[in-house]
C-alpha positions, -999 to 999 in steps of 0.1 A, spaced: 632 -93 256 629 -56 243 612 -65 212 588 -89 228 580 -59 250 576 -32 225 551 -60 203 529 -63 233 526 -26 238 518 -21 202 493 -47 202 475 -31 232 476 3 219 460 -10 187 431 -26 204 399 -3 206 383 2 239 352 -19 247 323 6 233 289 6 250 260 -18 238 237 6 227 210 -19 221 207 -27 259 188 -3 280 209 5 305 212 38 328 246 52 335 257 59 369 238 52 402 199 47 403 190 85 408 156 102 393 181 126 367 201 95 355 168 78 346 154 110 327 189 111 309 178 76 294 148 89 283 158 124 270 141 136 239 112 110 244 83 136 248 58 107 254 70 101 289 50 113 317 69 128 344 45 138 379 59 152 411 42 149 446 60 175 466 43 167 499 55 131 496 90 139 481 79 116 451 83 115 414 64 94 390 75 84 356 56 64 333 41 62 294 4 73 293 0 51 262 9 20 279 -10 19 312 -44 8 322 -56 42 331 -82 28 358 -58 1 371 -33 33 373 -59 55 393 -70 29 416 -34 16 424 -12 47 421 -29 80 418 -58 78 445 -33 63 469 -6 90 466 -29 118 466 -49 108 496 -19 98 522 6 119 546 43 116 542 44 92 574 21 73 555 40 63 527 62 34 543 29 15 547 19 20 512 51 12 501 46 -25 514 17 -35 494 24 -61 472 19 -43 435 50 -18 449 82 -39 439 117 -24 453 142 -17 424 178 -13 427 192 -17 393 188 12 368 187 -12 341 157 -28 354 140 4 359 144 18 324 131 -19 312 103 -17 335 90 16 324 95 6 287 73 -26 297 44 -5 309 55 -3 347 52 32 366 85 40 384 79 56 418 109 77 433 107 82 467 133 87 497 131 52 505 140 41 469 127 32 436 94 11 431 79 -4 399 41 -7 399 25 -29 372 -3 -11 352 2 -21 318 -27 -20 296 -23 -7 264 -56 -9 236 -54 -38 222 -79 -56 194 -106 -79 205 -109 -115 200 -122 -117 166 -126 -146 139 -96 -153 119 -93 -137 85 -68 -162 66 -83 -195 83 -121 -196 78 -138 -227 94 -174 -235 88 -178 -259 119 -161 -255 151 -148 -224 172 -145 -189 157 -124 -172 180 -86 -162 169 -52 -149 184 -48 -114 182 -17 -92 186 -15 -94 225 8 -122 242 -12 -118 274 -45 -125 257 -32 -151 232 -18 -175 266 -50 -172 284 -73 -183 253 -46 -214 253 -48 -217 293 -89 -218 293 -89 -243 269 -57 -266 282 -68 -270 320 -37 -286 328 -4 -281 350 12 -302 324 13 -271 301 47 -257 303 57 -222 288 91 -209 285 96 -170 280 123 -155 258 132 -123 242 141 -117 206 156 -87 190 184 -67 200 170 -29 196 133 -40 195 130 -67 222 100 -88 218 89 -116 239 82 -149 225 68 -178 246 73 -213 241 43 -240 249 47 -279 250 26 -303 272 51 -322 298 52 -358 290 40 -358 256 62 -334 241 98 -346 230 124 -323 251 147 -324 224 124 -304 201 116 -281 227 154 -275 236 160 -272 200 137 -246 194 149 -228 227 183 -227 214 176 -212 183 155 -186 198 185 -176 219 209 -177 189 187 -151 170 209 -120 167 185 -94 148 179 -58 155 140 -64 157 117 -93 150 81 -78 145 59 -107 132 59 -144 136 62 -147 99 99 -133 103 106 -157 135 99 -188 117 122 -179 91 152 -171 116 147 -208 134 142 -231 106 165 -259 94 166 -247 58 161 -213 54 169 -210 18 137 -232 7 108 -220 -4 86 -244 15 76 -235 50 91 -255 77 69 -244 104 30 -246 104 17 -212 110 -22 -207 123 -44 -181 140 -65 -204 154 -64 -216 191 -81 -248 184 -51 -262 160 -25 -248 184 -42 -269 210 -44 -301 188 -10 -300 179 1 -296 217 -19 -327 222 -1 -344 193 34 -335 211 40 -308 191 61 -276 200 39 -242 198 58 -206 200 40 -174 204 51 -141 199 41 -107 211 25 -85 183 19 -114 164 -16 -133 159 1 -166 146 15 -196 163 41 -211 150 42 -249 153 67 -275 149 78 -302 139 55 -302 110 55 -322 77 45 -309 43 9 -328 44 -3 -310 72 -5 -276 50 -38 -299 33 -56 -304 65 -82 -280 77 -102 -279 114 -130 -287 95 -118 -321 86 -117 -330 124 -156 -312 133 -172 -328 101 -181 -366 99 -153 -387 92 -164 -397 58 -169 -358 47 -133 -348 63 -118 -374 42 -136 -364 9 -123 -327 16 -89 -339 21 -87 -359 -11 -100 -331 -28 -74 -309 -16 -46 -333 -28 -64 -335 -63 -64 -296 -63 -26 -295 -57 -19 -319 -89 -42 -298 -110 -25 -261 -98 8 -281 -107 1 -297 -139 -27 -280 -158 -6 -252 -172 24 -270 -176 8 -299 -194 -8 -276 -221 25 -261 -228 38 -295 -229 11 -312 -253 9 -279 -275 45 -276 -281 57 -309 -285 32 -338 -281 4 -332 -305 -7 -369 -304 -19 -366 -267 -48 -347 -278 -79 -362 -287 -89 -362 -323 -121 -344 -316 -102 -316 -292 -74 -314 -319 -95 -293 -343 -107 -267 -320 -75 -263 -301 -58 -258 -337 -81 -234 -348 -74 -214 -317 -39 -215 -317 -37 -204 -352 -47 -168 -343 -21 -167 -316 13 -153 -327 31 -163 -294 46 -198 -288 29 -215 -260 54 -212 -234 53 -175 -239 16 -173 -240 10 -194 -205 34 -174 -186 20 -140 -198 -15 -154 -187 -1 -168 -153 20 -133 -148 -14 -114 -157 -37 -137 -130 -8 -132 -102 -11 -92 -110 -49 -96 -105 -44 -117 -73 -21 -92 -60 -38 -62 -69 -71 -79 -54 -53 -86 -20 -38 -48 -17 -70 -29 -27 -98 -24 0 -120 -55 2 -148 -44 -19 -127 -31 -45 -106 -57 -49 -131 -84 -52 -147 -59 -81 -110 -60 -96 -105 -97 -94 -138 -105 -109 -139 -79 -137 -104 -79 -145 -102 -115 -147 -135 -116 -171 -127 -87 -193 -88 -94 -198 -96 -134 -206 -120 -126 -231 -104 -92 -246 -72 -116 -249 -91 -142 -267 -111 -121 -290 -75 -104 -297 -58 -136 -306 -33 -130 -278 -42 -163 -263 -60 -195 -269 -94 -201 -248 -82 -233 -239 -54 -220 -222 -81 -197 -205 -96 -227 -192 -66 -242 -177 -51 -211 -160 -84 -201 -142 -91 -242 -134 -52 -238 -118 -61 -206 -101 -93 -221 -84 -75 -254 -74 -47 -228 -57 -73 -212 -34 -86 -248 -22 -55 -254 -2 -60 -240 35 -22 -226 41 -16 -193 23 20 -199 27 20 -230 11 -2 -218 -17 27 -191 -25 51 -217 -26 32 -238 -52 27 -211 -73 63 -203 -77 71 -239 -86 43 -234 -112 62 -211 -131 92 -231 -131 72 -262 -144 61 -241 -173 92 -232 -185 108 -266 -181 79 -281 -201 80 -255 -227 119 -265 -232 118 -303 -224 81 -313 -231 68 -338 -207 104 -350 -198 111 -313 -187 80 -315 -166 83 -348 -149 119 -337 -143 108 -304 -126 85 -328 -104 112 -351 -94 134 -321 -83 106 -308 -63 103 -346 -47 141 -348 -42 141 -313 -23 112 -319 0 127 -354 10 159 -336 22 142 -311 42 136 -310 79 117 -294 105 134 -291 138 153 -321 129 124 -343 121 117 -354 83 96 -331 64 77 -359 44 67 -381 72 48 -405 69 53 -409 33 90 -407 34 103 -426 56 73 -448 53 51 -452 83 17 -468 71 4 -461 106 0 -423 103 -15 -425 69 -54 -430 84 -48 -390 94 -27 -377 65 -43 -392 31 -75 -397 46 -95 -384 81 -101 -416 98 -125 -421 124 -114 -411 158 -115 -448 173 -89 -456 149 -64 -426 155 -53 -440 189 -15 -429 182 -1 -400 181 18 -389 149 55 -406 145 68 -372 135 65 -359 172 86 -386 185 65 -385 214 72 -405 247 39 -408 251 21 -421 219 -13 -434 230 -39 -408 227 -71 -426 232 -86 -457 243 -115 -457 221 -130 -490 209 -150 -494 177 
């Protein structure tokens, strides 16, 4: 008996006392001016204004407020009333009474003004920081159709969607992510069209995020993916409101994050990364032609350099006789094996691409063009590479630019390096083995639990008219199978 008692006391002594959560803004003690000021100690940007006649104090961050609204709703009324008129002013709708110290601290951080008066503490919504104007998307250019794009303001992005989707069936659920840098995230869906399993699954994953700060939609996307280790993007990201609206109409779920100009859309398939808004704004025949060209570009960017390495290393019999003489002459002056030659040129191309992206726009374009011409010409003349490889690498690079999605284009460039190495080691067998590995990997991926390779695997021929081609609108009467919508009918147009 004494042994068990001693053991229990020892266990209690070893337990650490509960530690306060430093990530959660919460004022200690009662709701008083001094306690709230203590929470903002060493915050030199906090503004503290006093009104001795009214026995009032005002706390706010000057760079988070709308100056005109603040002067109209707060400063002017406080400077033009007497103490006995303060009660009637506080009864106005913009003054919200707060009794929770934590809520007051959070309100000030969110851009509200906190008014301390003898009657209590009131929060006045005056949030209105400087924000970027609505401009064209820099990463998703379109020749035809709308040219506005999301910006970093969540309220602005929601208003853009609301102006397009004028329906009470558009539902918005709001969350916060980040334990220190708390950021708002809104999940949008159309009630009666979206599958609620996808909505609930995304909501659960957002609540499960345990990270100090999520600063952009691309970070957020990686934290809610089914397979975080894959190199393929499992959510479609877009800065275009018309794309987000069309995906909502298909039954998808859209997440918009504050401080991020991109909408996160799911579930998605690998084929959606090869579509563009221009496909739908152009005539269906033109849209089909452009989409087929993108798939051809995808095959070219994957295979050209790899096939060059495989053929010149193991399979000279595949080269036409008329081309064999010039290829042999060009290769005779190159001191490297084809695999090293190809990796050297592909690495040089990636360095030029990265330099062009990081430098200012005008300088970057000059570096890309001049650098490619000068280095390519000098490499051939110096005998570091063959002229045919230069052509293959250049065509691969051009084909990669045709793919609309930047994230998918980056994934394809990584795969291209792997295929070059396999082709240099095993020839055509290595190339086909690498392609098989990519297909197997794609087949096991899911986006919010939906197959990533729909409608190719599982096979859904009814969806092919808006996957491999862009059929006429009267043909596209059903929503995509992947969205698992309870309302599959999208239009009743007749030919």
